[in-house]
C-alpha positions as CSV (number, residue, x, y, z in Angstrom):
1,X,52.9,19.0,76.4
2,X,52.8,15.2,76.6
3,X,49.5,13.5,77.2
4,X,49.1,12.4,80.8
5,X,51.5,15.1,82.2
6,X,50.3,16.7,85.5
7,X,49.5,20.4,85.0
8,X,50.7,22.6,87.8
9,X,49.9,26.3,88.4
10,X,52.7,28.0,90.5
11,X,51.8,30.8,92.9
12,X,54.9,32.4,94.4
13,X,55.5,36.1,95.1
14,X,59.3,35.9,94.7
15,X,60.2,35.8,91.0
16,X,63.5,34.1,91.4
17,X,62.1,31.3,93.5
18,X,59.1,30.9,91.1
19,X,61.5,30.5,88.2
20,X,63.6,28.0,90.0
21,X,60.5,25.9,90.9
22,X,59.2,26.0,87.4
23,X,62.5,24.8,86.0
24,X,62.6,21.9,88.5
25,X,59.1,20.9,87.9
26,X,59.7,20.8,84.1
27,X,62.8,18.7,84.6
28,X,60.7,16.3,86.8
29,X,58.2,15.9,84.0
30,X,55.4,18.3,85.1
31,X,53.7,20.9,82.8
32,X,53.5,24.4,84.3
33,X,50.4,26.2,83.1
34,X,51.5,29.6,84.5
35,X,53.5,31.3,87.2
36,X,51.6,33.9,89.2
37,X,53.1,36.4,91.7
38,X,49.9,37.4,93.5
39,X,46.3,36.6,94.2
40,X,44.9,38.4,91.2
41,X,47.3,36.8,88.7
42,X,46.7,33.5,90.2
43,X,42.9,33.7,89.8
44,X,43.2,35.0,86.3
45,X,45.7,32.2,85.3
46,X,43.5,29.6,86.9
47,X,40.4,30.7,84.9
48,X,42.4,30.9,81.6
49,X,44.0,27.4,81.9
50,X,42.8,25.2,84.6
51,X,45.6,23.1,86.2
52,X,45.4,19.7,87.8
53,X,47.0,21.0,91.0
54,X,48.2,24.3,92.5
55,X,51.6,24.7,94.1
56,X,51.6,28.0,96.1
57,X,53.2,29.9,98.9
58,X,51.1,30.5,102.0
59,X,52.1,34.1,102.4
60,X,52.0,36.3,99.4
61,X,53.6,39.7,100.0
62,X,52.4,41.2,103.2
63,X,48.9,39.5,103.1
64,X,47.6,36.0,103.9
65,X,46.2,35.7,100.4
66,X,47.7,32.2,100.1
67,X,45.4,30.9,102.8
68,X,42.4,32.7,101.0
69,X,43.5,31.3,97.6
70,X,43.6,27.8,98.9
71,X,40.0,27.9,99.9
72,X,39.2,29.4,96.5
73,X,40.9,26.7,94.6
74,X,39.4,23.9,96.8
75,X,35.9,25.2,96.1
76,X,36.8,24.8,92.3
77,X,37.7,21.2,92.9
78,X,41.4,21.8,92.4
79,X,43.8,20.4,95.0
80,X,46.4,22.7,96.6
81,X,50.0,21.8,97.8
82,X,51.5,24.5,100.0
83,X,55.2,25.4,99.4
84,X,56.5,27.6,102.2
85,X,59.4,28.7,104.4
86,X,57.1,29.0,107.4
87,X,57.2,25.8,109.4
88,X,55.9,27.2,112.7
89,X,53.0,25.7,114.4
90,X,50.7,28.7,113.9
91,X,51.2,28.9,110.1
92,X,50.7,25.2,109.9
93,X,47.4,25.3,111.8
94,X,46.2,28.1,109.5
95,X,47.2,26.1,106.4
96,X,45.7,23.0,107.8
97,X,42.3,24.6,108.3
98,X,42.0,25.1,104.5
99,X,42.3,21.3,104.0
100,X,45.3,21.4,101.5
101,X,46.2,18.3,99.6
102,X,49.9,18.6,100.6
103,X,52.4,20.8,102.5
104,X,56.1,21.2,101.6
105,X,58.6,23.3,103.6
106,X,61.5,25.1,101.9
107,X,64.2,24.2,101.3
108,X,62.7,21.0,99.7
109,X,64.0,17.9,97.8
110,X,62.6,17.3,94.2
111,X,61.6,13.8,95.2
112,X,59.5,15.1,98.1
113,X,57.8,17.7,96.0
114,X,57.0,15.2,93.2
115,X,55.4,12.8,95.6
116,X,53.2,15.5,97.1
117,X,52.0,16.7,93.7
118,X,51.3,13.2,92.5
119,X,49.5,12.2,95.6
120,X,47.4,15.4,95.5
121,X,46.2,14.7,92.0
122,X,45.6,11.0,92.8
123,X,43.5,11.8,95.9
124,X,41.5,14.3,93.9
125,X,40.7,11.8,91.2
126,X,39.7,9.3,93.9
127,X,37.4,11.9,95.5
128,X,35.7,12.5,92.1
129,X,35.2,8.8,91.7
130,X,33.7,8.6,95.2
131,X,31.3,11.5,94.5
132,X,30.2,9.7,91.3
133,X,29.6,6.5,93.3
134,X,27.7,8.3,96.1
135,X,25.5,10.0,93.4
136,X,24.9,6.7,91.8
137,X,24.1,5.1,95.2
138,X,21.4,7.7,95.8
139,X,19.8,6.7,92.5
140,X,20.0,3.1,93.4
141,X,17.9,3.9,96.5
142,X,15.0,4.6,94.1
143,X,15.7,1.8,91.7
144,X,16.0,-1.3,93.8
145,X,13.8,-2.8,96.5
146,X,15.4,-3.5,98.9
147,X,18.1,-0.9,98.2
148,X,21.6,-1.9,97.2
149,X,24.7,-1.2,99.3
150,X,27.8,0.5,97.7
151,X,31.4,-0.7,98.0
152,X,34.7,0.7,96.9
153,X,37.1,-1.0,94.5
154,X,38.7,-3.0,97.3
155,X,35.2,-4.4,98.2
156,X,34.8,-2.4,101.4
157,X,31.5,-0.8,102.4
158,X,31.1,2.9,101.3
159,X,27.3,3.3,101.9
160,X,25.0,1.0,103.7
161,X,21.2,1.3,103.3
162,X,18.9,1.1,106.5
163,X,17.4,-2.0,105.1
164,X,20.7,-3.9,105.5
165,X,21.1,-2.5,109.0
166,X,17.8,-4.1,110.0
167,X,18.7,-7.4,108.3
168,X,22.1,-8.2,110.0
169,X,21.8,-6.1,113.1
170,X,25.0,-4.0,112.5
171,X,24.9,-0.2,112.2
172,X,26.1,1.5,109.0
173,X,29.0,3.2,110.9
174,X,30.1,-0.3,112.0
175,X,30.1,-1.6,108.4
176,X,31.5,1.4,106.5
177,X,35.3,0.8,105.6
178,X,35.1,-2.8,106.4
179,X,35.4,-5.7,103.9
180,X,32.1,-7.2,102.7
181,X,33.5,-10.6,103.5
182,X,33.2,-9.7,107.1
183,X,29.5,-9.7,106.9
184,X,28.5,-12.0,104.1
185,X,29.3,-15.5,102.9
186,X,30.1,-16.0,99.3
187,X,29.7,-18.9,96.9
188,X,33.3,-20.0,96.3
189,X,34.8,-18.3,93.2
190,X,31.9,-16.1,92.5
191,X,30.4,-12.8,93.4
192,X,27.1,-14.5,94.7
193,X,26.2,-14.2,98.3
194,X,24.5,-17.1,99.9
195,X,24.3,-16.0,103.6
196,X,24.6,-13.0,105.8
197,X,26.3,-13.0,109.2
198,X,24.0,-11.6,111.8
199,X,25.3,-9.6,114.8
200,X,24.1,-12.3,117.2
201,X,26.4,-14.8,115.4
202,X,23.6,-16.4,113.3
203,X,24.2,-17.4,109.7
204,X,21.1,-16.5,107.7
205,X,20.3,-17.5,104.1
206,X,20.5,-14.4,101.9
207,X,20.6,-14.2,98.1
208,X,22.4,-11.4,96.6
209,X,25.3,-10.5,94.2
210,X,28.1,-8.0,93.6
211,X,27.9,-5.9,90.4
212,X,31.1,-4.3,89.3
213,X,30.9,-0.5,88.6
214,X,33.2,0.3,85.7
215,X,34.0,3.4,83.8
216,X,33.1,3.3,80.2
217,X,36.5,4.7,78.9
218,X,39.0,2.0,80.0
219,X,36.7,-0.3,81.9
220,X,38.6,0.1,85.1
221,X,36.6,-1.0,88.2
222,X,35.8,1.9,90.7
223,X,33.6,0.0,93.0
224,X,30.8,-2.5,93.4
225,X,27.0,-2.6,94.1
226,X,25.7,-5.2,96.5
227,X,22.3,-6.1,95.0
228,X,19.8,-8.3,96.6
229,X,18.1,-10.8,94.2
230,X,14.8,-9.6,92.8
231,X,11.8,-9.5,95.0
232,X,8.1,-9.9,94.0
233,X,7.6,-6.2,93.5
234,X,10.6,-5.6,91.3
235,X,9.7,-5.6,87.6
236,X,11.9,-6.5,84.6
237,X,12.0,-2.8,83.5
238,X,13.3,-1.8,87.0
239,X,16.0,-4.3,86.9
240,X,17.2,-3.5,83.4
241,X,16.8,0.3,83.3
242,X,19.9,2.4,83.0
243,X,20.5,4.7,85.9
244,X,21.2,8.2,84.6
245,X,22.5,11.5,86.0
246,X,23.2,14.8,84.3
247,X,26.4,13.8,82.6
248,X,26.3,10.1,82.1
249,X,24.2,7.0,82.0
250,X,25.0,3.8,84.0
251,X,24.3,0.8,81.9
252,X,24.1,-2.7,83.2
253,X,25.6,-5.2,80.7
254,X,25.3,-8.7,81.9
255,X,26.8,-8.7,85.4
256,X,28.7,-5.3,85.1
257,X,27.5,-1.8,85.5
258,X,29.3,0.7,83.3
259,X,29.4,4.5,83.5
260,X,29.0,5.9,80.0
261,X,29.1,9.6,79.4
262,X,26.4,10.9,77.1
263,X,29.1,12.3,74.7
264,X,30.5,8.8,74.1
265,X,27.1,7.4,72.7
266,X,26.8,7.6,69.0
267,X,23.5,5.8,68.1
268,X,21.0,3.4,69.4
269,X,19.6,0.4,67.5
270,X,16.3,-1.4,68.3
271,X,16.5,-5.2,68.3
272,X,13.0,-6.5,69.1
273,X,12.6,-5.9,72.8
274,X,16.3,-5.1,73.3
275,X,18.3,-2.0,72.4
276,X,22.0,-1.8,71.3
277,X,23.8,1.3,72.5
278,X,26.8,2.0,70.1
279,X,29.4,4.1,71.9
280,X,32.9,5.2,71.2
281,X,34.5,2.2,72.9
282,X,32.0,-0.7,72.5
283,X,28.4,-1.7,72.0
284,X,26.1,-2.5,74.9
285,X,22.9,-4.5,74.8
286,X,20.1,-3.7,77.2
287,X,16.7,-5.2,77.7
288,X,14.5,-2.2,76.9
289,X,12.5,-1.1,73.9
290,X,14.2,1.8,72.0
291,X,11.4,4.2,73.0
292,X,12.0,3.3,76.7
293,X,15.8,3.7,76.3
294,X,15.3,7.2,74.9
295,X,13.2,8.2,77.9
296,X,16.4,7.7,80.0
297,X,18.6,10.0,77.8
298,X,18.4,13.8,77.4
299,X,15.7,14.7,74.8
300,X,17.9,17.6,73.7
301,X,20.9,15.4,72.8
302,X,19.3,12.3,71.2
303,X,16.6,12.1,68.4
304,X,14.8,9.3,66.8
305,X,15.3,9.0,63.0
306,X,13.8,5.7,62.2
307,X,11.5,3.1,63.9
308,X,14.8,1.1,64.5
309,X,17.4,3.9,65.1
310,X,18.1,7.0,67.2
311,X,21.2,9.2,67.1
312,X,23.2,11.6,69.2
313,X,22.8,15.0,67.5
314,X,26.4,16.1,68.2
315,X,27.8,13.1,66.2
316,X,25.9,13.6,63.0
317,X,28.4,14.3,60.2
318,X,26.2,14.3,57.1
319,X,22.6,14.1,56.0
320,X,21.4,13.0,52.6
321,X,17.7,12.6,51.4
322,X,17.0,9.3,53.3
323,X,20.4,8.5,54.9
324,X,22.1,10.0,58.0
325,X,25.8,9.5,58.7
326,X,27.6,9.2,62.0
327,X,31.1,9.2,60.9
328,X,31.3,6.7,58.0
329,X,28.3,4.7,59.3
330,X,25.0,5.3,57.2
331,X,21.7,4.9,59.0
332,X,18.2,5.1,57.3
333,X,16.0,8.1,57.9
334,X,12.3,7.2,58.2
335,X,9.8,9.4,56.2
336,X,7.9,10.3,59.4
337,X,11.1,11.5,61.1
338,X,12.8,13.2,58.2
339,X,11.3,16.7,58.9
340,X,12.2,16.6,62.6
341,X,15.8,15.4,61.9
342,X,16.2,18.0,59.1
343,X,15.2,20.7,61.4
344,X,17.5,19.5,64.2
345,X,20.4,19.2,61.7
346,X,19.9,22.8,60.6
347,X,20.2,24.1,64.1
348,X,23.8,22.6,64.2
349,X,25.0,24.8,61.3
């Protein structure tokens, strides 16, 4: 299977139709993970090899298992495209209640089916990005005073904190989905805000900036945080601390916020009152002591090996008497840490 191919699970109770659909999908460049004839086979195939999208008939046999299955797949975070000969209003209403990602009526054209599947996968990816951004926004509420607003990649408001409502007189529901430029004045050619536009038509001085939120893998921008300039009760540590969740750390490097999965971090290096974070793609520099940076990472995944170094346990490849290797990179092991790192290394064998 080629990298990047969309993986499809077909659920169709008529074997001849299922085989025809599978052949047509493969010719269109999709990868079929399995073909299931009923609910039991579908659930088993889904668990064995999770697809990117499910293409299924609404009515399987004499039961409405297709409607049930749609809800099951949606709960698992997998989009569903219905493929059915039933085009009546009642069937459509039942299918619509399960919030499918697409709906194609037989007989269908290949181009129509391709677009529905590709759109379903795209919308699911965008939903995951939004969920990550919303989770990050909740963390921003505890990190910044006043709290930052969150925008999508097109610079339209996604979440608005109450503090901003009080400042400009607009309600959150009036701002959500609208461009940030409708409510703020920017310094030409920059992401720095100089004024906010109040509901009563006043132009009020306001210092803030947009920080790009980017993925650590390909550095694509998935949104922005509108961050007010620091206030008297905001400390240096609060401004420079990474924001973490259960799977990744958000690291601010200069004027950009990157989402870096824990699994991509290889080792950390102390540089006076800064720490360099070496990852699979690049090296980030943050204004934190190494000990403080480690407090923001899972203790069961990272361990200190020297006063100047800490490593990710899962990326250790070799341990000598006083040297530890991450791939081909050798790092010194301090005497006071040797027993701890040797013990941790043994648990990996």
